[in-house]
N, C-alpha and C positions, 0 to 999 in steps of 0.2 A: 854385491849381494849382502855382504856383511853390514854395509851401511844401511841397507834397507831393513835388515833385521834389527839394527840398533834403533832406527827411527820408529819401527813398529813395536818396539819393546814395551812402551807405556800402554799399548792397547791390550796386552795380555793381563789376565786376572792376577797372575803371580806378581807381575811388575807393579800393578796398581796396589795390591795389598802391601808390597814392599814399600812403596811410596807412602802409603797411609801409616804403616808402622814407623818408618823413619820420620815422617812429618809429625805424628803425634808425640813420638819420643823427643824430637827436637823442641817442639812447642812446650812440652812438659818440663824438659830440662831448662829451657829459657825462663819459664815462669818460676821454676824452683830457684834458679840463680838470682833472678830479680828480687824474689822474696828474701833469699839469703843475704843478698847485697843490701837490701833495705834494712833488714834486721841488724846486720853488722854496723852499718852507718848510724843507725838509731842508737845502738848500744854504745858506740864510740862517743857519740855526741852526749848521751846521758851521763856516761862515765866522766867526760871532761867537765860537764856542768856540775856534777856532784863534787868533783875535785875543786872547782872554783868556789862553790858554796862552802865547802869545808875550809878552804883557805880564808874566806871572808870571816867565817865563824872563829877560826883560829886567831886571826889578827884582831878581831873584836875582843876576844878573851885576853890576848896579850896586851892590848892597850889598857884594858881595865885593871889588870893585875901588875903589869911591869912598866907601864908608861910609854910615852911617845918615843923616847930614845931607843927603847928595845924594838919598837915597831920599825923605826928607821933602819936600825942595824939588821933586822931580819930581811927587810926589803932589799938592802944592798947585797946581802949574802945570797939571796935567791937569784937576783939578776946576774951576779958574777958566776953563780953556779951553772945556770941554764944558758947564759949568753944574752946580751942585750938585743941580738937580732932575732931571738926566739920568744922573748917575753918582755913585757913592760908592766910597771906598776905606777899608779899615780894616787896621791891623796888630794881630794877636792873638797871644797866647801859646798854646802847645799846651793849656793849661788853660782857655782861653777868656777870659783877662784882656785887656781892651781897652787897647792900648799907644798907639795913634794912630788918630784917626778924622777924617774930613771932616764937613761939615755934614750931619746925619742927620735934619733936621727934616721932610724930604719922604719919609723912608723908614721911617716908624714900622711896627713889626711885623716887622722883619728878624730880630731875635733874636740870640742869641749864637752860633748855628751849632754847638751842641754835637754834633749828629748827624754833621755833616761833620768836625768835629775828631776824633771817635772813629775815623772811617775813616782819617784821616791818621795817627793813632797806630798803626793796624794795618798801616801800610805803604803806603797809597795816596799817590801823588805829588801828586794834585790831586782835587778833588771839584767837580762841576758840578751846579747846582740851578736849578729854575725856581720862583719864588715868586709867590703871589697875595697882594698886600698890600691891606689894607682902604682905604687912602688913595690907592692908585694905580689909575688907570683901566686901565692896561696891565700885563701881566705883567712880572716882573723876572727877569733871568738873572744868576746869580752864580757865581763861581769861588773856591774855597779852594785856595791853593797854598803849599807850603813854600818860603821864599826864604832861610832861614838857620836856624841852630841855635835851636830852640824859638821860631821866628818864622814866623807864617802871615800871608799877604796875602790879604785878601778884596776882590774887585772886583765891583761890581754895576751893571748898566745896565738902563734901561728898554727894553722891546721895542716901544716906540711906533713907531719908524721901520719896523721889520719888519712890524708889524701893519698900519700904514697902507699900506705897499707892497702887501701881500696884499689889503687891502680895495679898493684901486684896481683890482686884477685882477678881483676879484669884481664890482665895479660895472660894469666894462667888459664882462665876460662875459655878464651877464644880458641887456642889450639886443642885444649882438652875437649871442647865442644865439637870441633871438627872430627877428632878421632872417635868420639862417642857416636856421632852421626854415622860415620862409616861403619862402625861396629854394629850400630842399630840397623842400618840398611842390610848388612850381611846376615845378621841374625833374623831380621824380618824376611829376607829372601829364603833362608833355610826353613823358617816356619811356614811361609807361604807354599814353598815347594812340597813340604811334608804334608801340609793340609790338602793340597791339590793333587797329591800323588795318585790317589784313588781315581779322581776324575781323569787324569792323564791315562791311566790304565784302561778305563772305559773307552776313552777316545781312541787309543791305539788298537783296542779290540775291534771297535767299530770300523776303523780304517781297514784292518785285515779282513773283516767280514765283507766290506764293500768291494774288496779285491777278489772275493770268491771263497775265502776260507770260512765257510758257513759253520764248521765245527768248533770254531774258536769261542772261548768264554772268558769272562773276567775272572782271574784267579781269586780265591778266597784268602783274605788276610784281615787281620784286626786293624781297622783304620778309622774307627769311629762309627757310631750308629747311622749317621746320615749317609756316609759313603757306602756302608754295607747295604743299606736299603736301596740305594741307587744301583749298586752292582747286582744285588739279588733280583731286583725288578728287571734290569737289563738282561740278565741271563735267562730269566723266565720268559721274557718277550722273545728272545732269540730261539729258545726251545720251541715256543709256539709257532714262530715263523718257519723254523726249520721243518717242523712236522707238516705244516701246510704246504711248503714247497715240495717236500718228498711225496706227499699225497697227490699233489697236482701232477708232478712228473710221472709218478707211477700210473696215474690214471691216463695221462697222455701216452705213455709207453705201452700200456695195456691196450688202449684203443688202436694204436698203430700196429701192434702185434696182431690183434684180432682182425684188422682190416686187410692184412697182407694176404691171407688165404682166400677170402672171397674175391679180392681183386685178381689174384692169380687165376681163379676159376673163370672169371669174366673175360680175362685176357685169352684164356684157352678157348673159350667159346667163340670169341671174336676171331681168333686165328682159323678155327674150323669154318666159320662163316665166310672168311676171306678166301679160303681155298675152295669151298664147295659152291659158293654162290655164283650164279650166272649173270646176275645183274651188276652193272658197273656202279650203280648208285649204292647197292648193298655192300659191295666190296670197299668203296670209299668210306662208307659209314663204319665198316668193320675196322678199316685201317686207322680211322680217327679214334675209335674206341681203344685199339691196341696202343696207340701213341699216348692217350690220356692215362691208360692203365700203367704204362711204363713210367710215365712222369710221377704218378701217385705212388707206385711201388718204390721208385727212387727216393721220393720224399720220406716214405715210411722207413726204408732201409737206413737212410741218413739219420733220421731221428733215433732209430734203435742203436746205430753206431755211436751217436752222441751220448745216449743214455748209458751204453755199455762203458764208454770211456770215462764218463763222469762218475759213475758208481763204482768203478774199479772191479766190476764183476768178472771181467776177463783180464787175467794177468798178462802183462807184456812179456813176450819171450825175448830176452836180450840177446842180440847177436851183433856182430860187427857190421856196421853199415857205413859205406863210403858216401857220406852225404854230398860231397862234391860231385861224385859220379851220378847219384840220384838226381841232383839238381840239373846237371848237364843234360842227362837223358830227358828230363821233363822239358827243358828248353828246346831240345831237338824235336820232340813230339808236337809242341805248340808252334813250331816255326812256320808250318804251313798256314795255320790260322792267322798268325801275325802277318805273313806276306800277303795273304788274301785281303787283309784290312789295312795294308800299307803301314804296318807298325814294325819298328826295328827292335829286336831283342839284343841287348849287349850283355856280356857276361864277364865277371871278374872272379874266376874260380881257380882254386889251387889244383894241382895235379891230383892230390888225394887229401881227404880229411875224414878220418874214421871216428865215428861215435858208436855207442851201443844203444840199440833200440830195435823197433819192429819195422822191417823194411817196408811192408805193404802200407802201414799207417803213415810212415814218413813220406812215402811216395804220394800218397793222397793229400797230405798236408801241403807239400810243395805244389802239386798240381792245382789244388784249389786256390792258392794264393796267386799263382801264375795266371790261371783262368780269370780270376777276379781283376787282375791288373789289365789284361788284354781287353776284357769286356768294357771297361770304363775309360780306355785310352782312345782318343780320336785318331783318325788317319794322319800319317806323317809324325805320329808321336813315337816315344821311346819307352821301352821297359828295360830297366837295368837290374840284373840279378847278380848277387855277390855272396860269397861264403868266406868268412874270416874266423880264424882260431887264435885265441889269446888267453893265456893263463888258465887253461882247462875249460874255457868257455868257447862255444861255437855260435857265431851269429850268422843267420841266413836272412839276407835283406833283399826285398823285392820292391823297387821303386818304379813309379810310372809318372808320365806327364799328362795324366787324364783330367777328368772333371773335378776331382778332389772331393772332400767331405767337409761339411760345415762344422763349426765348433759345437753346435747344439746336437748334431747327430753322432759325432765322434765317440762319446762315452758309451753309446748304445749299440754300436755296430756288431758286437760279438754276441748279442742276445738272439735267441731263436726267433726266426721269422721277421726280424727287424729289417726294414728296408728304408733307405733314405728317400725322401720325396724325389730327389733329382735322379735316382736310379730306378724308379719304378717303370720307366719306359723300356728298360732292358729286361731280358728274360732272367728268371732265377726264382729261387724259393726263399731266400733269406736264411738258409741253413749252412751255407758254405763256410763262413767265418766262424760260426758256432762250432762246427766240426773241427776246424783248425785249432781253435782254442782248447777244445776237449782233448785232442790228440797231443798237443804241446804240453798241457798240464799232466796228462797221464805219463808223459816222459820226464816229468819233473822240471819242465822249462817254463818259459813265459813268452807271450807275444805282445808286442806293443805296436801302436799305429800312430802315425803323425801325418797331418795333411793340411794343405792350404787350398781353399776353394778356388777352382779354376786353374790351379797350378800342378796338382797331382798329389799322390799319396805314397807313403813308405810304410811297409809292414816289415817288422824285424822279429824274427824268432830266435830266442837265445836258449841253447841247450848246453848242459854240462857234459863233460867227458869222463864219467865215472869209470873206475876200473871194473872190468868184467869179473864177477865173483869166481873165486878159485874153486875148481871142482875137486871133490874128494879124491885123494890119491895123487894129486898133482903137486 
C-alpha cells in the first residue's frame, strides 16, 4: 500500500508543484554556478595575462635602463624563487634562435614558438598562448613579448594553481547542490501544501457531504483570494443544494402524510364491502384493495419513519438494549421462513452485549437486514449473523451467499426506492435499506456493505457503546 502511494505521489498536484519548484531551483542554481565558474575562470585568466604583460613591460624597462646582465640576473632569481617546475623564461631572437633559457627539463614540447614569432614580426606587441604539454598534468600559459631590438622574452607558467582553485569550487558545489536541492524540495513541498490547503479542505468537506453530512461547510480562513472564491462558491452551492433537498423531502413527506388518511378510509370501505358483500367476485376485489392499501400504507409509514429518523424530529429514548438478544430473537422469528426456502441461518452471538438505544428501532433494523439477506439467498444457501464487541464498538454483521450486488449498484443501495436490476424480480419497495441507514445514523453509528456478484453480500452495522447519561440525584 505504501509503495502504491509512493508511485502515485507524482500524480498529485502538490508533488508536481514540488518537482517544479525543485527543478526550477536546481536549474537556476546550476546556471548561476556555471556563470559564476565562467566569471572566475575568466578573471583568473585575465589576471595572469595582465601579470605576464606587466612582467614583459618590466623586463623591457630593465633592459633599457640596466642592461642585459640585470635582465639575466632577474630571470635567474625569478626561476629560483618560483621553482623551475612551475615557471620558465627564454630570450629568443626574432628568427627563433634561443639566446638564454632557464631549466626546460620539465617543459618538453614547448617548441620554438615560430607561430608566435611570425605574429610579432607582423607588428603584434605580444602573443598569448595556452599549451597542452605531454609531460605536464596541467595546461601551460605562455606570453611572447618584445623587450628590445630583435629580442623576444617568452614566459611560461603552469596553470596548476588556477585549475586546483576551480576544482575546489566544483567539489564544493556538488554536495552543496545536493543539499540545496533537498532543501528546495522540502520548502517547495511546504509551499505547495500551504497553497493547496484550501483545496484539500474543500475536498474533505465534499467527501464528508458525499457520506451524508449535508450540513458540513468549508471553514472560513484567510487563504488567498482564489481559494476564498472557491470556498465561498462551494458553500453557496451546498446551501442551495441543501435547500432543494429539504424542500423535496418535505414535499415527499407531506404527500406521504396526506395520503395515509384517504388510504385508511379506502381500506375501511373495502373491509366493509368484504364483510357485507354477497358476491365472491366483489369480496375478492375488496380483498385485493385491502392488500394494496396495506402495501401503500406500509410504504408511507416507512417513508415517514425514515424522514423522522433523518430529521431528528423524534429524539431517541436511550435505554439498555441487549443487542445480542435482539439479534437472536430476530433469527428465531425468521427461522421458519429460512426453513421454508431451504436456507440455513448460522449465528455467532455472545451471551449478552448491551448498548444504549431504542429497542423498537434496533429490532426493525436487524429485521430488515435479515429479511433482505433471506430474500436474495437461493435455496441451500447460508445466512450468517454475528455480533462482536471491541473497544467500545459493537459490530452487527449479516452475511449471505446470495446473488450479490454489482459494483455499479453498491454505492446506491441505501437510497430511497433504489432497486438493483437483478433484484427487481423479488418483492419489495426499495425502502428497507434506507430505513436501516436512517436508524443507524440516528443512533450515531454507520452501516457498510460489501458484495461480490454471484457470491453474496455482507452488511455490517457499527454502533458505539456510550455511557448512559447520569440522572440527577444519582
